[in-house]
Residue frames as qw, qx, qy, qz and C-alpha x, y, z in Angstrom:
[[0.002, -0.889, -0.458, 0.004, -0.01, 0.04, 0.03],
 [0.286, -0.790, 0.120, 0.528, 2.87, 2.39, 0.92],
 [0.431, -0.090, 0.612, 0.657, 4.50, 1.57, -2.41],
 [0.226, 0.610, 0.668, 0.361, 1.34, 2.37, -4.29],
 [0.133, -0.937, -0.242, 0.214, 0.92, 5.70, -2.48],
 [0.407, -0.568, 0.354, 0.621, 4.60, 6.55, -3.32],
 [0.346, 0.186, 0.681, 0.618, 4.17, 5.75, -7.00],
 [0.108, 0.807, 0.550, 0.186, 0.96, 7.82, -7.09],
 [0.250, -0.884, -0.028, 0.395, 2.73, 10.79, -5.48],
 [0.384, -0.342, 0.508, 0.691, 5.66, 10.59, -7.97],
 [0.309, 0.426, 0.722, 0.450, 3.22, 10.30, -10.84],
 [0.017, -0.909, -0.406, 0.090, 1.23, 13.32, -9.69],
 [0.324, -0.756, 0.176, 0.541, 4.44, 15.37, -9.39],
 [0.400, -0.069, 0.659, 0.633, 5.60, 14.35, -12.83],
 [0.202, 0.688, 0.652, 0.249, 2.23, 15.33, -14.29],
 [0.145, -0.929, -0.173, 0.295, 2.51, 18.76, -12.65],
 [0.337, -0.555, 0.418, 0.635, 5.96, 19.34, -14.12],
 [0.378, 0.243, 0.729, 0.516, 4.85, 18.19, -17.60],
 [0.144, 0.847, 0.505, -0.086, 2.22, 20.92, -17.55],
 [0.099, -0.863, 0.162, 0.469, 4.96, 23.52, -17.84],
 [0.792, 0.533, 0.180, 0.238, 6.44, 24.08, -21.30],
 [0.362, -0.770, 0.310, 0.424, 10.14, 24.95, -21.57],
 [0.787, 0.542, 0.167, 0.244, 12.04, 25.55, -24.90],
 [0.395, -0.648, 0.265, 0.595, 15.44, 26.78, -25.93],
 [0.654, 0.654, 0.280, 0.257, 16.24, 28.49, -29.20],
 [0.330, -0.761, 0.212, 0.517, 18.99, 30.63, -30.55],
 [0.701, 0.691, 0.029, 0.172, 21.37, 31.58, -33.30],
 [0.537, -0.630, 0.289, 0.481, 25.06, 32.13, -33.79],
 [0.674, 0.727, 0.004, 0.134, 27.26, 33.56, -36.48],
 [0.585, -0.511, 0.251, 0.577, 30.97, 33.96, -37.12],
 [0.518, 0.840, 0.152, 0.057, 32.15, 36.53, -39.67],
 [0.610, -0.237, 0.243, 0.716, 35.44, 37.30, -41.30],
 [0.308, 0.927, 0.208, -0.047, 35.69, 40.81, -42.94],
 [0.577, -0.062, 0.202, 0.789, 38.39, 42.50, -45.06],
 [0.123, 0.934, 0.239, -0.237, 38.21, 46.29, -45.47],
 [0.626, 0.159, 0.234, 0.727, 40.29, 47.74, -48.27],
 [0.072, -0.864, -0.210, 0.451, 40.57, 51.46, -47.48],
 [0.618, 0.655, 0.214, 0.379, 41.27, 53.65, -50.54],
 [0.027, -0.985, 0.145, -0.094, 42.93, 56.74, -48.96],
 [0.632, 0.463, -0.473, 0.403, 46.65, 56.74, -49.05],
 [0.111, 0.405, -0.643, 0.640, 48.25, 55.86, -45.74],
 [0.696, -0.233, 0.288, -0.615, 45.07, 54.22, -44.33],
 [0.058, -0.248, 0.967, 0.001, 45.73, 50.55, -43.48],
 [0.666, -0.123, -0.539, -0.500, 43.43, 47.83, -44.55],
 [0.444, -0.341, 0.625, -0.543, 41.81, 45.76, -41.82],
 [0.568, -0.022, -0.792, -0.223, 40.98, 42.10, -41.23],
 [0.395, -0.299, 0.528, -0.690, 38.63, 41.19, -38.47],
 [0.403, -0.158, -0.891, -0.137, 36.92, 38.05, -37.09],
 [0.374, -0.203, 0.333, -0.841, 33.74, 38.64, -35.16],
 [0.274, -0.242, -0.926, -0.093, 31.00, 36.48, -33.69],
 [0.411, -0.197, 0.223, -0.862, 27.65, 36.85, -32.02],
 [0.246, -0.182, -0.952, 0.007, 25.47, 34.47, -30.18],
 [0.485, -0.251, 0.065, -0.835, 21.72, 34.86, -29.21],
 [0.267, -0.108, -0.952, 0.103, 20.06, 32.42, -26.88],
 [0.502, -0.296, 0.010, -0.812, 16.44, 32.39, -25.72],
 [0.118, -0.110, -0.952, 0.259, 15.02, 30.31, -22.90],
 [0.441, -0.228, -0.166, -0.852, 11.26, 30.32, -22.93],
 [0.097, -0.149, -0.948, 0.265, 8.95, 28.86, -20.33],
 [0.430, -0.250, -0.201, -0.844, 5.21, 28.92, -20.05],
 [0.064, -0.219, -0.922, 0.313, 2.61, 27.69, -17.55],
 [0.163, 0.710, 0.610, -0.312, -1.06, 28.40, -18.20],
 [0.292, 0.904, 0.257, 0.176, -1.56, 31.90, -19.41],
 [0.292, -0.903, 0.260, 0.178, 1.88, 33.06, -18.14],
 [0.876, 0.351, -0.039, 0.328, 5.14, 32.95, -20.08],
 [0.429, -0.810, 0.242, 0.318, 8.74, 33.88, -19.27],
 [0.736, 0.612, -0.069, 0.282, 11.61, 34.80, -21.71],
 [0.516, -0.718, 0.262, 0.386, 15.28, 35.00, -20.81],
 [0.687, 0.706, 0.002, 0.171, 17.50, 36.32, -23.64],
 [0.584, -0.590, 0.279, 0.484, 21.29, 36.31, -23.77],
 [0.608, 0.787, -0.035, 0.101, 23.31, 38.17, -26.37],
 [0.670, -0.532, 0.308, 0.417, 27.02, 37.41, -26.41],
 [0.634, 0.770, -0.017, 0.063, 29.55, 38.81, -28.92],
 [0.710, 0.404, -0.277, 0.505, 33.18, 39.42, -29.71],
 [0.063, 0.552, -0.425, 0.714, 35.28, 40.26, -26.71],
 [0.377, -0.244, -0.863, 0.229, 33.18, 37.83, -24.51],
 [0.206, 0.024, 0.309, -0.928, 30.75, 40.61, -23.51],
 [0.165, -0.375, -0.891, -0.194, 27.27, 39.48, -22.78],
 [0.324, -0.123, 0.178, -0.921, 23.93, 41.14, -22.04],
 [0.058, -0.283, -0.953, 0.093, 20.87, 39.60, -20.54],
 [0.382, -0.102, -0.006, -0.919, 17.23, 40.47, -20.70],
 [0.072, -0.214, -0.967, 0.117, 14.14, 38.84, -19.20],
 [0.400, -0.135, -0.059, -0.905, 10.44, 39.36, -19.27],
 [0.156, 0.245, 0.924, -0.250, 7.29, 37.89, -17.86],
 [0.337, -0.043, -0.331, -0.880, 3.96, 38.05, -19.66],
 [0.034, 0.253, 0.936, -0.244, 0.68, 37.04, -18.28],
 [0.223, -0.464, -0.565, -0.645, -3.13, 37.34, -18.94],
 [0.168, -0.035, 0.530, -0.830, -5.04, 39.34, -16.33],
 [0.592, 0.364, 0.552, -0.460, -8.46, 38.81, -17.91],
 [0.628, 0.424, 0.580, 0.298, -9.62, 37.94, -21.46],
 [0.384, 0.836, 0.191, 0.341, -8.06, 40.51, -23.78],
 [0.179, -0.937, 0.222, -0.202, -5.89, 42.07, -21.20],
 [0.901, -0.009, -0.193, 0.389, -2.20, 41.12, -20.85],
 [0.261, -0.938, 0.228, 0.026, 0.74, 42.58, -18.97],
 [0.837, 0.280, -0.184, 0.432, 4.44, 42.31, -19.98],
 [0.289, -0.934, 0.191, -0.081, 7.14, 43.44, -17.59],
 [0.864, -0.239, 0.210, 0.389, 10.97, 43.11, -17.39],
 [0.153, -0.688, 0.391, 0.591, 13.92, 44.09, -19.46],
 [0.685, 0.410, 0.560, 0.221, 13.54, 44.03, -23.21],
 [0.268, -0.236, 0.352, 0.865, 14.77, 45.87, -26.37],
 [0.451, 0.610, 0.182, -0.626, 12.92, 47.98, -28.80],
 [0.785, 0.420, 0.428, 0.156, 12.42, 47.22, -32.48],
 [0.313, -0.385, 0.380, 0.780, 14.41, 48.53, -35.47],
 [0.527, 0.739, 0.406, -0.106, 13.34, 50.26, -38.60],
 [0.579, 0.582, 0.139, 0.553, 14.74, 52.32, -41.55],
 [0.024, -0.858, 0.049, -0.511, 14.82, 55.39, -39.32],
 [0.432, -0.718, 0.407, -0.364, 15.94, 54.02, -35.99],
 [0.396, 0.298, -0.858, 0.134, 18.34, 51.29, -34.79],
 [0.725, -0.406, -0.552, -0.065, 17.20, 48.61, -32.35],
 [0.251, -0.776, 0.289, -0.501, 17.30, 50.19, -28.91],
 [0.238, 0.292, -0.842, 0.387, 19.22, 48.63, -26.03],
 [0.522, -0.443, -0.728, -0.034, 17.38, 46.48, -23.45],
 [0.084, -0.323, 0.355, -0.873, 15.80, 48.50, -20.68],
 [0.008, -0.292, -0.872, 0.392, 13.42, 47.77, -17.80],
 [0.316, -0.032, -0.213, -0.924, 9.90, 48.53, -18.92],
 [0.339, 0.280, 0.842, -0.311, 6.26, 47.39, -18.62],
 [0.236, 0.047, -0.538, -0.808, 3.68, 47.01, -21.27],
 [0.427, 0.317, 0.705, -0.469, -0.11, 46.68, -20.85],
 [0.153, 0.081, -0.654, -0.737, -2.08, 45.51, -23.85],
 [0.508, 0.301, 0.615, -0.523, -5.85, 45.34, -24.32],
 [0.015, -0.001, 0.803, 0.596, -7.18, 43.55, -27.36],
 [0.448, 0.296, 0.352, -0.767, -10.57, 44.83, -28.16],
 [0.664, 0.362, 0.652, 0.047, -10.94, 42.67, -31.28],
 [0.488, 0.828, 0.206, 0.186, -11.12, 45.47, -33.85],
 [0.298, 0.794, -0.304, 0.435, -8.06, 47.14, -32.33],
 [0.741, -0.286, -0.401, 0.456, -5.35, 46.85, -29.62],
 [0.139, -0.933, 0.064, -0.325, -4.59, 49.50, -27.07],
 [0.790, -0.033, -0.361, 0.495, -1.12, 49.56, -25.41],
 [0.229, -0.938, 0.152, -0.212, 0.44, 51.56, -22.56],
 [0.837, 0.102, -0.264, 0.468, 4.18, 51.30, -21.94],
 [0.264, -0.937, 0.144, -0.175, 6.21, 52.94, -19.23],
 [0.545, 0.471, -0.579, 0.382, 9.90, 52.76, -18.12],
 [0.609, -0.203, -0.649, 0.409, 11.33, 51.75, -14.73],
 [0.199, -0.106, -0.349, 0.910, 11.21, 55.28, -13.36],
 [0.119, 0.678, 0.700, -0.189, 7.69, 55.97, -14.51],
 [0.058, -0.613, 0.072, 0.785, 8.70, 59.00, -16.57],
 [0.143, 0.244, -0.650, -0.706, 7.82, 57.79, -20.07],
 [0.559, 0.325, 0.650, -0.399, 4.14, 57.11, -20.83],
 [0.132, 0.217, -0.669, -0.698, 3.63, 55.76, -24.31],
 [0.587, 0.317, 0.574, -0.475, 0.08, 55.11, -25.44],
 [0.085, 0.243, -0.720, -0.645, -0.62, 53.35, -28.77],
 [0.722, 0.337, 0.396, -0.457, -3.57, 52.09, -30.86],
 [0.051, 0.329, -0.804, -0.492, -3.19, 49.52, -33.65],
 [0.680, 0.293, 0.582, -0.337, -5.48, 47.55, -35.90],
 [0.205, -0.108, 0.751, 0.619, -6.17, 46.57, -39.42],
 [0.548, 0.519, 0.279, -0.594, -8.71, 47.50, -42.10],
 [0.822, 0.542, 0.004, -0.174, -9.21, 45.30, -45.14],
 [0.917, 0.104, 0.000, 0.386, -5.68, 43.82, -44.59],
 [0.307, 0.694, -0.165, 0.630, -4.04, 47.24, -44.10],
 [0.631, -0.449, -0.455, 0.439, -2.23, 47.52, -40.72],
 [0.007, 0.796, 0.003, 0.606, -2.45, 50.86, -38.97],
 [0.643, -0.467, -0.443, 0.415, -0.84, 52.05, -35.71],
 [0.028, 0.818, -0.062, 0.571, -0.45, 55.30, -33.83],
 [0.677, -0.317, -0.434, 0.502, 1.88, 55.81, -30.79],
 [0.075, -0.910, 0.032, -0.407, 1.89, 58.88, -28.64],
 [0.770, -0.063, -0.361, 0.522, 5.24, 58.98, -26.95],
 [0.418, -0.682, -0.251, 0.545, 6.92, 61.38, -24.53],
 [0.125, -0.606, 0.208, 0.758, 8.60, 63.52, -27.17],
 [0.183, 0.267, -0.618, -0.716, 7.08, 62.39, -30.41],
 [0.764, 0.256, 0.384, -0.450, 4.11, 60.84, -32.16],
 [0.121, -0.283, 0.855, 0.418, 4.50, 57.88, -34.56],
 [0.747, 0.351, 0.196, -0.530, 2.25, 56.73, -37.30],
 [0.195, -0.288, 0.879, 0.326, 2.64, 53.52, -39.31],
 [0.788, 0.345, 0.166, -0.483, 0.71, 52.00, -42.14],
 [0.046, -0.395, 0.861, 0.316, 1.61, 48.82, -44.10],
 [0.763, 0.289, 0.452, -0.360, -0.03, 46.22, -46.34],
 [0.304, -0.110, 0.780, 0.536, -0.18, 44.76, -49.79],
 [0.557, 0.581, 0.202, -0.558, -2.20, 45.78, -52.85],
 [0.791, 0.581, -0.094, -0.167, -2.22, 43.74, -56.06],
 [0.936, 0.103, -0.093, 0.322, 0.95, 41.92, -55.01],
 [0.369, 0.557, -0.250, 0.701, 2.89, 45.02, -54.09],
 [0.585, -0.585, -0.454, 0.329, 3.80, 45.36, -50.41],
 [0.177, 0.688, -0.062, 0.701, 4.23, 48.78, -48.87],
 [0.543, -0.570, -0.447, 0.424, 5.09, 50.40, -45.52],
 [0.114, 0.729, -0.018, 0.675, 5.07, 54.04, -44.40],
 [0.597, -0.484, -0.434, 0.470, 6.45, 55.28, -41.08],
 [0.103, 0.747, 0.037, 0.656, 6.20, 58.93, -39.90],
 [0.523, -0.407, -0.470, 0.583, 7.71, 60.50, -36.78],
 [0.046, -0.829, -0.169, -0.531, 6.24, 63.87, -35.74],
 [0.601, -0.183, -0.458, 0.629, 8.75, 65.00, -33.05],
 [0.232, -0.890, -0.332, 0.209, 8.25, 67.89, -30.56],
 [0.424, -0.520, 0.186, 0.718, 11.65, 69.54, -31.35],
 [0.354, 0.792, -0.063, -0.494, 12.11, 72.08, -34.04],
 [0.563, 0.603, -0.495, -0.273, 12.89, 70.55, -37.49],
 [0.226, -0.368, 0.894, -0.120, 13.19, 67.00, -35.97],
 [0.834, 0.236, 0.284, -0.410, 10.47, 65.20, -37.99],
 [0.020, 0.409, -0.834, -0.370, 11.38, 62.26, -40.28],
 [0.831, 0.221, 0.239, -0.451, 9.68, 59.64, -42.39],
 [0.126, -0.337, 0.867, 0.346, 10.35, 56.54, -44.44],
 [0.822, 0.280, 0.138, -0.477, 8.60, 54.39, -46.97],
 [0.252, -0.299, 0.889, 0.239, 9.22, 50.97, -48.59],
 [0.807, 0.323, 0.013, -0.494, 7.60, 49.18, -51.55],
 [0.174, -0.374, 0.891, 0.192, 8.39, 45.70, -52.86],
 [0.843, 0.308, 0.156, -0.413, 7.06, 43.14, -55.29],
 [0.546, -0.244, 0.746, 0.292, 8.08, 40.26, -57.51],
 [0.608, 0.658, -0.126, -0.427, 8.39, 40.35, -61.28],
 [0.821, 0.418, -0.386, -0.041, 9.41, 37.26, -63.22],
 [0.891, -0.264, -0.278, 0.242, 10.90, 35.59, -60.09],
 [0.426, 0.250, -0.258, 0.830, 12.94, 38.70, -59.22],
 [0.353, -0.761, -0.488, 0.240, 12.05, 40.41, -55.98],
 [0.308, 0.507, 0.032, 0.804, 12.33, 44.18, -56.34],
 [0.397, -0.734, -0.447, 0.324, 12.31, 46.71, -53.48],
 [0.245, 0.589, -0.022, 0.770, 12.72, 50.45, -53.07],
 [0.504, -0.666, -0.441, 0.328, 13.18, 52.40, -49.79],
 [0.241, 0.585, -0.056, 0.773, 13.68, 55.97, -48.71],
 [0.474, -0.622, -0.477, 0.401, 14.25, 57.76, -45.46],
 [0.198, 0.664, 0.102, 0.714, 13.88, 61.56, -45.27],
 [0.509, -0.504, -0.462, 0.522, 14.97, 63.74, -42.28],
 [0.017, -0.981, -0.140, -0.130, 14.40, 67.34, -41.30],
 [0.390, 0.737, -0.361, 0.418, 17.46, 69.51, -40.72],
 [0.258, -0.589, 0.599, -0.477, 17.74, 68.63, -37.03],
 [0.886, -0.135, 0.335, -0.290, 16.79, 64.98, -37.32],
 [0.018, 0.560, -0.807, -0.186, 18.88, 61.94, -38.15],
 [0.911, 0.125, -0.238, -0.311, 18.33, 58.64, -39.98],
 [0.083, -0.559, 0.801, -0.199, 20.12, 56.23, -37.67],
 [0.892, -0.005, 0.056, -0.449, 18.27, 53.10, -38.63],
 [0.247, -0.390, 0.883, 0.082, 19.32, 49.41, -38.95],
 [0.725, 0.354, 0.533, -0.253, 17.22, 47.94, -41.70],
 [0.755, 0.620, 0.205, 0.061, 17.30, 48.35, -45.48],
 [0.380, 0.848, -0.288, 0.231, 20.34, 50.55, -45.62],
 [0.707, 0.035, -0.507, 0.491, 22.20, 48.73, -42.86],
 [0.465, -0.675, -0.323, 0.473, 23.36, 50.54, -39.71],
 [0.346, 0.733, 0.155, 0.565, 23.45, 54.25, -40.82],
 [0.467, -0.866, -0.131, 0.123, 24.20, 55.72, -37.32],
 [0.656, -0.428, 0.191, 0.592, 27.97, 55.83, -37.92],
 [0.391, 0.122, 0.427, 0.806, 27.81, 57.71, -41.26],
 [0.002, -0.742, -0.498, -0.449, 24.60, 59.90, -41.12],
 [0.200, -0.135, -0.326, 0.914, 24.15, 63.32, -39.71],
 [0.226, 0.585, 0.475, -0.617, 21.32, 65.77, -39.17],
 [0.433, 0.654, -0.017, -0.620, 19.32, 66.35, -42.33],
 [0.011, 0.336, -0.847, -0.412, 20.74, 63.46, -44.33],
 [0.819, 0.227, 0.102, -0.518, 18.26, 61.56, -46.59],
 [0.287, -0.251, 0.904, 0.195, 18.74, 57.98, -47.82],
 [0.778, 0.379, 0.059, -0.497, 17.19, 56.23, -50.85],
 [0.053, -0.421, 0.868, 0.257, 17.92, 53.00, -52.76],
 [0.857, 0.167, -0.127, -0.471, 16.65, 49.87, -54.50],
 [0.369, -0.356, 0.858, 0.019, 17.43, 46.14, -54.49],
 [0.783, 0.260, -0.341, -0.452, 16.85, 43.17, -56.73],
 [0.382, -0.350, 0.837, -0.178, 17.01, 39.51, -55.49],
 [0.852, 0.208, -0.266, -0.401, 16.55, 36.11, -57.18],
 [0.807, -0.295, 0.511, 0.025, 17.42, 32.43, -56.74],
 [0.564, 0.691, -0.424, -0.160, 20.23, 31.19, -58.89],
 [0.692, 0.267, -0.662, 0.111, 21.64, 27.63, -58.84],
 [0.703, -0.394, -0.549, 0.219, 20.63, 27.03, -55.22],
 [0.356, -0.154, -0.266, 0.882, 21.85, 30.51, -54.05],
 [0.042, 0.904, 0.421, -0.067, 19.90, 33.70, -53.25],
 [0.499, 0.074, 0.123, 0.855, 21.67, 36.56, -55.00],
 [0.027, -0.903, -0.405, 0.143, 20.92, 40.15, -54.19],
 [0.413, 0.273, 0.052, 0.867, 22.15, 43.47, -55.62],
 [0.231, -0.830, -0.444, 0.246, 21.50, 46.58, -53.53],
 [0.359, 0.355, 0.062, 0.861, 22.28, 50.21, -54.54],
 [0.251, -0.867, -0.422, 0.083, 21.62, 53.15, -52.12],
 [0.395, 0.457, -0.098, 0.791, 22.81, 56.63, -51.67],
 [0.342, -0.652, -0.414, 0.535, 23.09, 59.17, -48.82],
 [0.210, 0.713, 0.254, 0.619, 22.01, 62.64, -49.82],
 [0.516, -0.376, -0.468, 0.611, 23.61, 64.76, -47.12],
 [0.053, -0.973, -0.221, 0.045, 22.90, 68.18, -45.78],
 [0.274, -0.795, 0.424, 0.336, 26.69, 68.44, -45.70],
 [0.712, 0.594, -0.303, -0.221, 28.22, 67.82, -49.15],
 [0.128, 0.565, -0.809, 0.098, 31.27, 65.96, -47.70],
 [0.486, -0.084, 0.793, -0.356, 28.94, 63.24, -46.34],
 [0.740, 0.400, -0.132, -0.525, 27.41, 62.39, -49.67],
 [0.289, -0.354, 0.887, 0.067, 27.86, 58.70, -50.32],
 [0.795, 0.235, -0.272, -0.489, 26.90, 55.82, -52.67],
 [0.407, -0.342, 0.841, -0.102, 27.03, 52.15, -51.97],
 [0.763, 0.240, -0.450, -0.398, 26.73, 49.14, -54.31],
 [0.436, -0.369, 0.765, -0.298, 26.42, 45.81, -52.57],
 [0.719, 0.142, -0.577, -0.361, 26.27, 42.19, -53.78],
 [0.495, -0.344, 0.663, -0.444, 25.15, 39.43, -51.53],
 [0.655, 0.116, -0.693, -0.279, 25.06, 35.62, -52.07],
 [0.547, -0.344, 0.575, -0.501, 23.35, 33.41, -49.53],
 [0.631, 0.177, -0.717, -0.236, 23.59, 29.58, -49.63],
 [0.780, -0.421, 0.286, -0.364, 22.20, 26.97, -47.28],
 [0.246, 0.505, -0.827, -0.008, 24.77, 24.29, -46.55],
 [0.696, -0.083, -0.688, -0.188, 24.30, 20.62, -45.93],
 [0.441, -0.081, -0.735, 0.509, 25.23, 20.81, -42.28],
 [0.229, -0.758, -0.603, 0.097, 22.35, 23.08, -41.41],
 [0.285, -0.567, -0.056, 0.771, 24.31, 26.30, -41.56],
 [0.435, 0.852, 0.287, 0.042, 23.90, 29.24, -43.87],
 [0.574, -0.154, 0.213, 0.776, 26.83, 30.84, -45.74],
 [0.242, 0.935, 0.255, -0.041, 26.55, 34.55, -46.68],
 [0.596, -0.075, 0.187, 0.777, 29.09, 36.36, -48.72],
 [0.101, 0.939, 0.266, -0.195, 28.99, 40.22, -49.11],
 [0.523, 0.046, 0.178, 0.832, 30.94, 42.61, -51.28],
 [0.020, 0.918, 0.372, -0.133, 30.22, 46.28, -50.84],
 [0.472, 0.235, 0.093, 0.844, 31.84, 49.32, -52.60],
 [0.177, -0.847, -0.401, 0.302, 31.44, 52.51, -50.75],
 [0.422, 0.403, 0.159, 0.796, 32.08, 55.83, -52.48],
 [0.324, -0.789, -0.398, 0.336, 32.15, 58.64, -49.94],
 [0.322, 0.734, 0.024, 0.597, 32.75, 62.35, -50.68],
 [0.561, -0.822, 0.058, -0.078, 34.58, 62.77, -47.45],
 [0.393, 0.721, -0.517, 0.243, 38.37, 63.34, -47.15],
 [0.345, -0.501, 0.693, -0.387, 38.49, 61.61, -43.74],
 [0.811, 0.003, 0.523, -0.263, 36.49, 58.51, -44.37],
 [0.115, 0.497, -0.687, -0.517, 37.13, 58.04, -48.08],
 [0.797, 0.175, -0.356, -0.456, 36.22, 55.26, -50.36],
 [0.281, -0.389, 0.864, -0.153, 36.47, 51.64, -49.27],
 [0.711, 0.073, -0.576, -0.396, 35.64, 48.10, -50.37],
 [0.496, -0.334, 0.672, -0.436, 34.44, 45.54, -47.88],
 [0.664, 0.123, -0.685, -0.272, 34.33, 41.80, -48.36],
 [0.375, -0.335, 0.690, -0.521, 32.97, 39.53, -45.64],
 [0.552, -0.034, -0.805, -0.214, 31.99, 35.87, -45.20],
 [0.472, -0.307, 0.475, -0.676, 29.45, 34.88, -42.47],
 [0.430, -0.061, -0.894, -0.112, 28.63, 31.40, -41.31],
 [0.426, -0.216, 0.324, -0.817, 25.35, 31.29, -39.31],
 [0.358, -0.199, -0.904, -0.123, 23.03, 28.73, -37.76],
 [0.490, -0.310, 0.164, -0.798, 19.71, 28.90, -36.00],
 [0.335, -0.088, -0.933, 0.094, 18.28, 26.25, -33.65]]
């Protein structure tokens, strides 16, 4: 009898543990890059870098927890963690340390302690976000009409409006930031579609004289080269060729300061390898009208895996 009770107790505890769902996912890449600097007296560089992202996700009932680790070259690592739970039907709360998103106009923000309350009313979602010190109240409304996604965010120092969707096979996205400061507004738009198995895309980012395009999307990370009042525009063409995805991208920086004007032509080849990894090769030629930075050619090879 005692053995039966012990077995029953163990079985009950195992059932309780099984009700919780735990998963691990992540990605890692290693990249070698060679930069051929054109200006006389400027040495070429060769670098090897890596980055690892790891997510541990756990859930129990209507509550989930995420722990994210980001480790990179130099053995530096950052951690972020959040808890998300349902209060009542339609109302959820997320709290912890998490990063913001990225776009053509803004790079991904660093992880910070915040809280986010979301109410899903069916036809629209209402969100309220605040930081750890309670000094930043961001209120947003989002929804969709006939497949067109719309959102509006009222933040501490600016209002953001976004619209995106697809019409007749052509995808589009528009993002506008109406900032409180003088001449600090900016906007971006993107369109893309496929013609004869070739995916075509066009993007542009426009900034007022006191605003900066420091995004991390279509044009890559522009924070290190852009200044106030600089605009960006460009197009890309991508297709599959002999098991590879081949992309050509051209974009230019139309600067408020003539010496920052720049043009980039970039070729990218991506191939999935048999071992489950992805090999990416990039060649980029940068032509900058700047006596300090100058022209340069960059070639890099990246080996990446997701799990």
